[in-house]
FINUTI-801734 format. One record per residue (C-alpha): x, y negated, z negated; residue in three letters; residue number from 1. Coordinates in Angstrom, 1 decimal. Example, Ala and Ser with C-alpha at 12.3 -4.5 7.8 and 13.67 -1.06 7.14 Angstrom:
(rec (12.3,4.5,-7.8),"ALA",1)
(rec (13.7,1.1,-7.1),"SER",2)
END
This chain:
(rec (-55.7,-19.7,-10.3),"MET",1)
(rec (-53.4,-20.3,-13.3),"ALA",2)
(rec (-53.6,-18.7,-16.8),"ILE",3)
(rec (-53.2,-21.1,-19.7),"ASP",4)
(rec (-51.0,-19.0,-21.9),"LEU",5)
(rec (-51.2,-21.8,-24.8),"SER",6)
(rec (-54.7,-20.6,-25.1),"LYS",7)
(rec (-54.1,-16.7,-25.7),"MET",8)
(rec (-53.6,-15.2,-28.9),"SER",9)
(rec (-50.2,-13.1,-29.9),"ARG",10)
(rec (-52.1,-10.1,-29.2),"LYS",11)
(rec (-53.6,-11.1,-26.0),"GLU",12)
(rec (-50.4,-12.4,-24.8),"LEU",13)
(rec (-47.9,-9.1,-26.2),"GLU",14)
(rec (-50.1,-7.0,-23.6),"THR",15)
(rec (-48.8,-8.2,-20.8),"PRO",16)
(rec (-45.6,-8.9,-22.0),"ARG",17)
(rec (-45.0,-4.9,-22.7),"ALA",18)
(rec (-46.4,-4.2,-19.2),"ASP",19)
(rec (-43.6,-6.5,-17.9),"VAL",20)
(rec (-41.1,-4.7,-20.0),"GLU",21)
(rec (-42.5,-1.3,-19.1),"LYS",22)
(rec (-42.2,-2.3,-15.5),"THR",23)
(rec (-39.1,-4.0,-15.1),"LEU",24)
(rec (-37.4,-0.7,-16.6),"THR",25)
(rec (-39.1,1.1,-14.3),"ASN",26)
(rec (-38.1,-1.0,-11.6),"LEU",27)
(rec (-34.3,-1.1,-12.8),"HIS",28)
(rec (-34.5,2.9,-12.7),"ILE",29)
(rec (-36.0,3.1,-9.0),"LYS",30)
(rec (-33.2,0.5,-7.7),"GLU",31)
(rec (-30.5,2.2,-9.2),"LYS",32)
(rec (-31.8,5.5,-7.8),"GLN",33)
(rec (-31.8,3.8,-4.4),"ASP",34)
(rec (-28.5,2.6,-4.5),"ALA",35)
(rec (-27.0,6.1,-5.7),"LEU",36)
(rec (-29.0,7.4,-3.1),"ALA",37)
(rec (-27.7,4.8,0.0),"ALA",38)
(rec (-24.3,5.0,-1.5),"VAL",39)
(rec (-24.2,8.7,-1.3),"GLN",40)
(rec (-25.2,8.6,2.6),"LYS",41)
(rec (-22.9,6.1,3.1),"ALA",42)
(rec (-20.0,8.6,1.6),"ALA",43)
(rec (-21.6,11.5,3.7),"ALA",44)
(rec (-21.4,9.4,6.6),"GLU",45)
(rec (-17.9,9.3,6.5),"PHE",46)
(rec (-17.3,13.2,5.6),"GLY",47)
(rec (-17.0,12.7,1.8),"PHE",48)
(rec (-19.3,13.5,-1.4),"SER",49)
(rec (-19.7,10.4,-3.8),"LEU",50)
(rec (-17.6,13.0,-6.4),"GLU",51)
(rec (-14.7,12.9,-4.1),"GLU",52)
(rec (-14.7,9.5,-3.7),"LEU",53)
(rec (-15.0,8.6,-7.4),"THR",54)
(rec (-12.9,11.4,-9.0),"SER",55)
(rec (-9.1,10.5,-10.0),"LYS",56)
(rec (-8.0,12.3,-7.0),"ARG",57)
(rec (-10.1,11.5,-4.4),"GLY",58)
(rec (-9.4,7.9,-3.0),"ALA",59)
(rec (-6.0,8.8,-2.0),"GLY",60)
(rec (-4.8,8.0,-5.7),"ARG",61)
(rec (-1.8,10.0,-6.5),"ALA",62)
(rec (-1.6,13.1,-8.6),"ALA",63)
(rec (-2.0,12.5,-12.5),"SER",64)
(rec (0.7,14.2,-14.6),"LYS",65)
(rec (-1.9,16.4,-15.9),"GLY",66)
(rec (-5.4,15.9,-17.7),"THR",67)
(rec (-6.0,16.1,-21.6),"SER",68)
(rec (-8.9,18.6,-22.8),"ALA",69)
(rec (-11.7,16.6,-24.5),"PRO",70)
(rec (-11.8,16.8,-28.4),"ASN",71)
(rec (-15.0,15.2,-29.1),"TYR",72)
(rec (-18.7,16.3,-27.7),"ALA",73)
(rec (-21.2,13.5,-27.9),"ASN",74)
(rec (-24.2,15.5,-30.1),"PRO",75)
(rec (-27.0,14.6,-28.2),"ASP",76)
(rec (-25.6,15.4,-24.8),"ASP",77)
(rec (-22.7,17.9,-24.9),"ALA",78)
(rec (-21.8,17.0,-21.1),"SER",79)
(rec (-20.2,13.9,-22.1),"GLN",80)
(rec (-16.8,14.6,-23.6),"THR",81)
(rec (-13.6,12.1,-24.9),"TRP",82)
(rec (-10.2,13.4,-25.2),"THR",83)
(rec (-9.8,11.0,-28.0),"GLY",84)
(rec (-7.6,8.9,-26.2),"LYS",85)
(rec (-8.1,5.4,-24.5),"GLY",86)
(rec (-11.1,3.3,-25.5),"ARG",87)
(rec (-14.1,5.3,-27.4),"GLN",88)
(rec (-17.0,5.7,-25.3),"PRO",89)
(rec (-20.4,3.9,-26.2),"ASN",90)
(rec (-22.0,7.3,-27.4),"TRP",91)
(rec (-19.1,8.1,-29.9),"PHE",92)
(rec (-19.2,4.4,-31.4),"LYS",93)
(rec (-22.9,4.8,-31.4),"SER",94)
(rec (-22.8,7.9,-33.4),"ALA",95)
(rec (-19.9,6.9,-35.8),"VAL",96)
(rec (-21.9,3.6,-36.6),"SER",97)
(rec (-24.8,5.7,-37.0),"ALA",98)
(rec (-23.4,7.9,-40.0),"GLY",99)
(rec (-21.4,10.8,-38.0),"LYS",100)
(rec (-17.9,11.6,-38.8),"SER",101)
(rec (-15.4,12.1,-35.8),"PRO",102)
(rec (-14.8,15.4,-37.0),"GLU",103)
(rec (-18.6,16.1,-37.0),"ASP",104)
(rec (-18.1,15.8,-33.3),"MET",105)
(rec (-14.9,17.6,-32.6),"GLU",106)
(rec (-14.9,20.8,-29.6),"ILE",107)
END
């Protein structure tokens, strides 16, 4: 039985729409978790941790000349840092556009 959406009011349409969006978001999160678990399992089968394979020195890359200490930290998540070199991370751009100054985020 098909539903005739053209006969429904805006309010009647918004409720299932919100439910669909919430379900899609939850499904996306679950799929991401499943993908991460699969990648971790595959790395373990070769005797590596995912961190070893994704670190700068992990996958057979040459040692770098050195790493710079971070100069900025995300005010909402202090584990996210940035040296001030290279591309600005999204959290930094968002904080600046929200009115924070770079000095507010200095470590």
